[in-house]
ZADOVEX-269093 format. One record per atom (N, C-alpha, C): residue number from 1; residue in three letters; atom name; x, y, z. Coordinates in steps of 0.02 Angstrom, whole numbers, plus 32768, in hexadecimal, padded with zeros to 4 digits. Example, Ala and Ser with C-alpha at 12.3 -4.5 7.8 and 13.67 -1.06 7.14 Angstrom:
+--------+------+--------+------+------+------+
| fidren | baro | lodren |    u |    v |    w |
+--------+------+--------+------+------+------+
|      1 |  ALA |      N | 8294 | 7EE4 | 8186 |
|      1 |  ALA |     CA | 8267 | 7F1F | 8186 |
|      1 |  ALA |      C | 8294 | 7F5B | 8186 |
|      2 |  SER |      N | 8282 | 7F90 | 8162 |
|      2 |  SER |     CA | 82AC | 7FCB | 8165 |
|      2 |  SER |      C | 8285 | 8002 | 818A |
+--------+------+--------+------+------+------+
END
This chain:
+--------+------+--------+------+------+------+
| fidren | baro | lodren |    u |    v |    w |
+--------+------+--------+------+------+------+
|      1 |  MET |      N | 81F4 | 864B | 8266 |
|      1 |  MET |     CA | 8207 | 8605 | 8273 |
|      1 |  MET |      C | 821C | 85E5 | 8231 |
|      2 |  ASP |      N | 8253 | 85C2 | 8233 |
|      2 |  ASP |     CA | 826E | 85A1 | 81F8 |
|      2 |  ASP |      C | 824D | 855D | 81F0 |
|      3 |  THR |      N | 8223 | 8555 | 81BC |
|      3 |  THR |     CA | 8201 | 8515 | 81B2 |
|      3 |  THR |      C | 8222 | 84EB | 817C |
|      4 |  ALA |      N | 8259 | 8503 | 815F |
|      4 |  ALA |     CA | 827A | 84DE | 8129 |
|      4 |  ALA |      C | 8295 | 849B | 8140 |
|      5 |  HIS |      N | 82A7 | 8495 | 8180 |
|      5 |  HIS |     CA | 82C6 | 8457 | 8198 |
|      5 |  HIS |      C | 8297 | 842E | 81C3 |
|      6 |  ARG |      N | 8259 | 8446 | 81CA |
|      6 |  ARG |     CA | 8229 | 8421 | 81F3 |
|      6 |  ARG |      C | 81FE | 83F5 | 81C6 |
|      7 |  PRO |      N | 81FB | 83B4 | 81D3 |
|      7 |  PRO |     CA | 81D2 | 8388 | 81A9 |
|      7 |  PRO |      C | 8188 | 8397 | 81B3 |
|      8 |  PRO |      N | 8160 | 838A | 8180 |
|      8 |  PRO |     CA | 8118 | 8396 | 8188 |
|      8 |  PRO |      C | 80FB | 8365 | 81BB |
|      9 |  THR |      N | 80C8 | 837B | 81DE |
|      9 |  THR |     CA | 80AB | 8350 | 8212 |
|      9 |  THR |      C | 807A | 831E | 81F5 |
|     10 |  ALA |      N | 805C | 832D | 81BC |
|     10 |  ALA |     CA | 802D | 82FE | 819D |
|     10 |  ALA |      C | 802C | 830A | 8152 |
|     11 |  VAL |      N | 8020 | 82D6 | 812F |
|     11 |  VAL |     CA | 8019 | 82DA | 80E7 |
|     11 |  VAL |      C | 7FCF | 82CD | 80D9 |
|     12 |  ARG |      N | 7FB0 | 82F6 | 80B0 |
|     12 |  ARG |     CA | 7F69 | 82EE | 80A3 |
|     12 |  ARG |      C | 7F5C | 82B9 | 806F |
|     13 |  THR |      N | 7F21 | 829D | 8071 |
|     13 |  THR |     CA | 7F0F | 826A | 8041 |
|     13 |  THR |      C | 7F05 | 8289 | 7FFC |
|     14 |  ALA |      N | 7F06 | 825F | 7FC9 |
|     14 |  ALA |     CA | 7EFD | 8276 | 7F85 |
|     14 |  ALA |      C | 7EB9 | 8296 | 7F7C |
|     15 |  ARG |      N | 7E87 | 827F | 7FA1 |
|     15 |  ARG |     CA | 7E45 | 829C | 7F9B |
|     15 |  ARG |      C | 7E3E | 82DC | 7FC3 |
|     16 |  GLY |      N | 7E71 | 82EF | 7FE8 |
|     16 |  GLY |     CA | 7E70 | 832D | 800E |
|     16 |  GLY |      C | 7E3F | 832C | 8048 |
|     17 |  GLU |      N | 7E31 | 82F2 | 8063 |
|     17 |  GLU |     CA | 7E01 | 82ED | 8099 |
|     17 |  GLU |      C | 7E1E | 8302 | 80DD |
|     18 |  GLY |      N | 7E5D | 8310 | 80DE |
|     18 |  GLY |     CA | 7E7B | 8326 | 811C |
|     18 |  GLY |      C | 7E91 | 82EF | 814A |
|     19 |  ARG |      N | 7E87 | 82B0 | 8137 |
|     19 |  ARG |     CA | 7EA0 | 8279 | 8160 |
|     19 |  ARG |      C | 7EEA | 8270 | 8153 |
|     20 |  PRO |      N | 7F12 | 8269 | 8187 |
|     20 |  PRO |     CA | 7F59 | 825E | 817A |
|     20 |  PRO |      C | 7F64 | 821A | 815B |
|     21 |  THR |      N | 7F97 | 8215 | 8133 |
|     21 |  THR |     CA | 7FA9 | 81D6 | 8114 |
|     21 |  THR |      C | 7FF1 | 81C6 | 8127 |
|     22 |  GLN |      N | 8005 | 8188 | 8120 |
|     22 |  GLN |     CA | 8048 | 8173 | 8133 |
|     22 |  GLN |      C | 8078 | 8176 | 80F9 |
|     23 |  ALA |      N | 8066 | 819A | 80C3 |
|     23 |  ALA |     CA | 808F | 819B | 8086 |
|     23 |  ALA |      C | 80D6 | 81B2 | 8093 |
|     24 |  ARG |      N | 80DE | 81E0 | 80C2 |
|     24 |  ARG |     CA | 8121 | 81F8 | 80D3 |
|     24 |  ARG |      C | 814E | 81C0 | 80EA |
|     25 |  ALA |      N | 8131 | 8190 | 810D |
|     25 |  ALA |     CA | 8158 | 8158 | 8127 |
|     25 |  ALA |      C | 815D | 811F | 80F5 |
|     26 |  GLY |      N | 8144 | 812A | 80B8 |
|     26 |  GLY |     CA | 8147 | 80F6 | 8085 |
|     26 |  GLY |      C | 810D | 80C7 | 8087 |
|     27 |  LEU |      N | 80DB | 80D4 | 80B1 |
|     27 |  LEU |     CA | 80A1 | 80A9 | 80B6 |
|     27 |  LEU |      C | 8067 | 80C8 | 808F |
|     28 |  VAL |      N | 8042 | 809D | 806C |
|     28 |  VAL |     CA | 800A | 80B4 | 8044 |
|     28 |  VAL |      C | 7FCC | 808B | 8054 |
|     29 |  ARG |      N | 7F91 | 80A7 | 8044 |
|     29 |  ARG |     CA | 7F52 | 8084 | 804D |
|     29 |  ARG |      C | 7F48 | 8053 | 8013 |
|     30 |  ASP |      N | 7F17 | 8027 | 801B |
|     30 |  ASP |     CA | 7F0A | 7FF5 | 7FE7 |
|     30 |  ASP |      C | 7EF7 | 8017 | 7FA4 |
|     31 |  ALA |      N | 7ED2 | 804D | 7FA7 |
|     31 |  ALA |     CA | 7EBF | 806F | 7F69 |
|     31 |  ALA |      C | 7EFC | 808C | 7F46 |
|     32 |  GLU |      N | 7F2A | 80A7 | 7F6D |
|     32 |  GLU |     CA | 7F67 | 80C4 | 7F4F |
|     32 |  GLU |      C | 7F93 | 808D | 7F32 |
|     33 |  LEU |      N | 7F98 | 8054 | 7F54 |
|     33 |  LEU |     CA | 7FBF | 801C | 7F3A |
|     33 |  LEU |      C | 7F9F | 8001 | 7EFA |
|     34 |  ALA |      N | 7F5C | 7FFB | 7EFB |
|     34 |  ALA |     CA | 7F38 | 7FE3 | 7EC0 |
|     34 |  ALA |      C | 7F45 | 8011 | 7E85 |
|     35 |  GLU |      N | 7F42 | 8052 | 7E90 |
|     35 |  GLU |     CA | 7F4E | 8082 | 7E5A |
|     35 |  GLU |      C | 7F95 | 807B | 7E40 |
|     36 |  HIS |      N | 7FC5 | 8075 | 7E6D |
|     36 |  HIS |     CA | 800B | 806F | 7E59 |
|     36 |  HIS |      C | 8017 | 8030 | 7E2F |
|     37 |  LEU |      N | 7FF6 | 7FF9 | 7E41 |
|     37 |  LEU |     CA | 7FFF | 7FB9 | 7E1E |
|     37 |  LEU |      C | 7FCE | 7FB1 | 7DE4 |
|     38 |  ALA |      N | 7FA0 | 7FDF | 7DDC |
|     38 |  ALA |     CA | 7F6B | 7FDC | 7DA8 |
|     38 |  ALA |      C | 7F41 | 7F9D | 7DAF |
|     39 |  ILE |      N | 7F2D | 7F8F | 7DED |
|     39 |  ILE |     CA | 7F01 | 7F57 | 7DFC |
|     39 |  ILE |      C | 7EC8 | 7F70 | 7E28 |
|     40 |  SER |      N | 7E97 | 7F46 | 7E34 |
|     40 |  SER |     CA | 7E5F | 7F59 | 7E5E |
|     40 |  SER |      C | 7E72 | 7F53 | 7EA8 |
|     41 |  ARG |      N | 7E4B | 7F74 | 7ED3 |
|     41 |  ARG |     CA | 7E56 | 7F6D | 7F1A |
|     41 |  ARG |      C | 7E48 | 7F26 | 7F30 |
|     42 |  ALA |      N | 7E18 | 7F05 | 7F10 |
|     42 |  ALA |     CA | 7E09 | 7EBF | 7F20 |
|     42 |  ALA |      C | 7E46 | 7E93 | 7F14 |
|     43 |  MET |      N | 7E6A | 7EA2 | 7EDD |
|     43 |  MET |     CA | 7EA6 | 7E7B | 7ECE |
|     43 |  MET |      C | 7EDD | 7E87 | 7F02 |
|     44 |  VAL |      N | 7EE1 | 7EC4 | 7F1B |
|     44 |  VAL |     CA | 7F11 | 7ED3 | 7F51 |
|     44 |  VAL |      C | 7F01 | 7EA6 | 7F8D |
|     45 |  HIS |      N | 7EC0 | 7E9E | 7F9D |
|     45 |  HIS |     CA | 7EAC | 7E74 | 7FD5 |
|     45 |  HIS |      C | 7EBC | 7E2B | 7FC8 |
|     46 |  VAL |      N | 7EB4 | 7E14 | 7F8A |
|     46 |  VAL |     CA | 7EC6 | 7DD0 | 7F77 |
|     46 |  VAL |      C | 7F11 | 7DC5 | 7F81 |
|     47 |  LEU |      N | 7F38 | 7DF4 | 7F68 |
|     47 |  LEU |     CA | 7F81 | 7DEF | 7F6F |
|     47 |  LEU |      C | 7F95 | 7DED | 7FB8 |
|     48 |  ARG |      N | 7F75 | 7E17 | 7FE2 |
|     48 |  ARG |     CA | 7F84 | 7E17 | 8029 |
|     48 |  ARG |      C | 7F73 | 7DD3 | 8048 |
|     49 |  SER |      N | 7F3B | 7DB5 | 8033 |
|     49 |  SER |     CA | 7F29 | 7D74 | 804E |
|     49 |  SER |      C | 7F5A | 7D3E | 8039 |
|     50 |  ARG |      N | 7F7F | 7D4A | 8004 |
|     50 |  ARG |     CA | 7FB2 | 7D1B | 7FEC |
|     50 |  ARG |      C | 7FF7 | 7D2A | 8007 |
|     51 |  GLY |      N | 7FFB | 7D5B | 8034 |
|     51 |  GLY |     CA | 803B | 7D67 | 8056 |
|     51 |  GLY |      C | 805D | 7DA9 | 8049 |
|     52 |  MET |      N | 8040 | 7DD4 | 801F |
|     52 |  MET |     CA | 8060 | 7E15 | 8012 |
|     52 |  MET |      C | 8063 | 7E3B | 8055 |
|     53 |  PRO |      N | 809D | 7E58 | 8064 |
|     53 |  PRO |     CA | 80A5 | 7E78 | 80A5 |
|     53 |  PRO |      C | 8079 | 7EB6 | 80AD |
|     54 |  SER |      N | 805F | 7EBE | 80EB |
|     54 |  SER |     CA | 8038 | 7EF9 | 80FC |
|     54 |  SER |      C | 8041 | 7F06 | 8146 |
|     55 |  VAL |      N | 802B | 7F41 | 815B |
|     55 |  VAL |     CA | 8032 | 7F56 | 81A0 |
|     55 |  VAL |      C | 7FEE | 7F6B | 81B9 |
|     56 |  SER |      N | 7FDC | 7F55 | 81F4 |
|     56 |  SER |     CA | 7F9D | 7F6A | 8213 |
|     56 |  SER |      C | 7FAC | 7FA5 | 8240 |
|     57 |  ILE |      N | 7F88 | 7FDB | 8235 |
|     57 |  ILE |     CA | 7F8E | 8017 | 825F |
|     57 |  ILE |      C | 7F48 | 8024 | 827A |
|     58 |  GLY |      N | 7F3B | 800D | 82B6 |
|     58 |  GLY |     CA | 7EF7 | 8010 | 82D1 |
|     58 |  GLY |      C | 7ECB | 7FE4 | 82A6 |
|     59 |  ARG |      N | 7E95 | 8001 | 828C |
|     59 |  ARG |     CA | 7E68 | 7FDB | 8260 |
|     59 |  ARG |      C | 7E7C | 7FE1 | 8217 |
|     60 |  ALA |      N | 7EAC | 800B | 8209 |
|     60 |  ALA |     CA | 7EC2 | 8017 | 81C4 |
|     60 |  ALA |      C | 7EF8 | 7FE7 | 81AF |
|     61 |  ARG |      N | 7EFB | 7FD8 | 8170 |
|     61 |  ARG |     CA | 7F2F | 7FAD | 8153 |
|     61 |  ARG |      C | 7F57 | 7FD9 | 8123 |
|     62 |  ARG |      N | 7F99 | 7FD8 | 812A |
|     62 |  ARG |     CA | 7FC5 | 7FFE | 80FF |
|     62 |  ARG |      C | 7FF9 | 7FD0 | 80E0 |
|     63 |  TYR |      N | 8014 | 7FE7 | 80A8 |
|     63 |  TYR |     CA | 8044 | 7FBF | 8081 |
|     63 |  TYR |      C | 8083 | 7FE8 | 8075 |
|     64 |  ASP |      N | 80BC | 7FC8 | 8080 |
|     64 |  ASP |     CA | 80FD | 7FE7 | 8070 |
|     64 |  ASP |      C | 8108 | 7FD8 | 8026 |
|     65 |  LEU |      N | 8109 | 800C | 7FFD |
|     65 |  LEU |     CA | 810C | 8004 | 7FB5 |
|     65 |  LEU |      C | 814B | 7FDC | 7FA0 |
|     66 |  ASP |      N | 8184 | 7FEC | 7FBE |
|     66 |  ASP |     CA | 81C2 | 7FC8 | 7FAC |
|     66 |  ASP |      C | 81BE | 7F7E | 7FBE |
|     67 |  LEU |      N | 81A3 | 7F6E | 7FF9 |
|     67 |  LEU |     CA | 819C | 7F28 | 800D |
|     67 |  LEU |      C | 816B | 7F03 | 7FE0 |
|     68 |  CYS |      N | 8135 | 7F24 | 7FCE |
|     68 |  CYS |     CA | 8103 | 7F04 | 7FA2 |
|     68 |  CYS |      C | 8121 | 7EF8 | 7F5D |
|     69 |  MET |      N | 8146 | 7F27 | 7F43 |
|     69 |  MET |     CA | 8165 | 7F1E | 7F01 |
|     69 |  MET |      C | 8197 | 7EE5 | 7F03 |
|     70 |  ALA |      N | 81BE | 7EE0 | 7F39 |
|     70 |  ALA |     CA | 81EE | 7EA9 | 7F40 |
|     70 |  ALA |      C | 81CA | 7E66 | 7F46 |
|     71 |  TRP |      N | 8193 | 7E65 | 7F6C |
|     71 |  TRP |     CA | 816C | 7E28 | 7F74 |
|     71 |  TRP |      C | 8151 | 7E12 | 7F30 |
|     72 |  LEU |      N | 8136 | 7E41 | 7F0A |
|     72 |  LEU |     CA | 811B | 7E30 | 7EC8 |
|     72 |  LEU |      C | 8152 | 7E17 | 7E99 |
|     73 |  ALA |      N | 818E | 7E35 | 7E9E |
|     73 |  ALA |     CA | 81C6 | 7E1F | 7E74 |
|     73 |  ALA |      C | 81D9 | 7DD8 | 7E87 |
|     74 |  ASP |      N | 81D8 | 7DC7 | 7EC7 |
|     74 |  ASP |     CA | 81EA | 7D84 | 7EDD |
|     74 |  ASP |      C | 81B5 | 7D50 | 7ECA |
|     75 |  HIS |      N | 8176 | 7D64 | 7ECC |
|     75 |  HIS |     CA | 8140 | 7D35 | 7EC0 |
|     75 |  HIS |      C | 8126 | 7D35 | 7E78 |
|     76 |  GLY |      N | 813D | 7D64 | 7E51 |
|     76 |  GLY |     CA | 812B | 7D66 | 7E0B |
|     76 |  GLY |      C | 80E1 | 7D6C | 7DFD |
|     77 |  ALA |      N | 80D0 | 7D5D | 7DBF |
|     77 |  ALA |     CA | 808A | 7D62 | 7DAA |
|     77 |  ALA |      C | 805D | 7D30 | 7DCC |
|     78 |  ASP |      N | 8079 | 7CFB | 7DE8 |
|     78 |  ASP |     CA | 8051 | 7CC7 | 7E09 |
|     78 |  ASP |      C | 802F | 7CE2 | 7E48 |
|     79 |  ALA |      N | 8047 | 7D18 | 7E64 |
|     79 |  ALA |     CA | 802B | 7D32 | 7EA2 |
|     79 |  ALA |      C | 7FE2 | 7D47 | 7E98 |
|     80 |  GLY |      N | 7FD1 | 7D5E | 7E5D |
|     80 |  GLY |     CA | 7F8E | 7D76 | 7E52 |
|     80 |  GLY |      C | 7F60 | 7D47 | 7E2E |
|     81 |  THR |      N | 7F78 | 7D0C | 7E1C |
|     81 |  THR |     CA | 7F4D | 7CDD | 7DF8 |
|     81 |  THR |      C | 7F26 | 7CB1 | 7E28 |
|     82 |  HIS |      N | 7EEE | 7C9A | 7E11 |
|     82 |  HIS |     CA | 7EC6 | 7C6C | 7E3A |
|     82 |  HIS |      C | 7EE4 | 7C27 | 7E37 |
|     83 |  PRO |      N | 7EE1 | 7C01 | 7E6D |
|     83 |  PRO |     CA | 7EFD | 7BBE | 7E6B |
|     83 |  PRO |      C | 7ED8 | 7B93 | 7E38 |
|     84 |  ALA |      N | 7EFB | 7B66 | 7E19 |
|     84 |  ALA |     CA | 7EDC | 7B3B | 7DE6 |
|     84 |  ALA |      C | 7EAB | 7B0B | 7E07 |
|     85 |  ALA |      N | 7E75 | 7AFF | 7DE5 |
|     85 |  ALA |     CA | 7E43 | 7AD0 | 7DFF |
|     85 |  ALA |      C | 7E5F | 7A89 | 7DF9 |
|     86 |  SER |      N | 7E54 | 7A61 | 7E2D |
|     86 |  SER |     CA | 7E6E | 7A1D | 7E2A |
|     86 |  SER |      C | 7E3B | 79EE | 7E0C |
+--------+------+--------+------+------+------+
END
């Protein structure tokens, strides 16, 4: 059987736990996004609460890396700062 033209059915997680990930489709988990941006997972959640795009897949939340990078470029450094106290 020629498997050269058949796409893989699942991509394994970085930890090798055997859970499929959506990385093939350009979607990443919060930990993967945090690693890519060199920020904490908590900061990823803060950014999401401020409007950074994400996708809900069942109970899981995934992020399109390209959309997140574009969102960050549009919102600049202010996206991650705390609002000023009044």
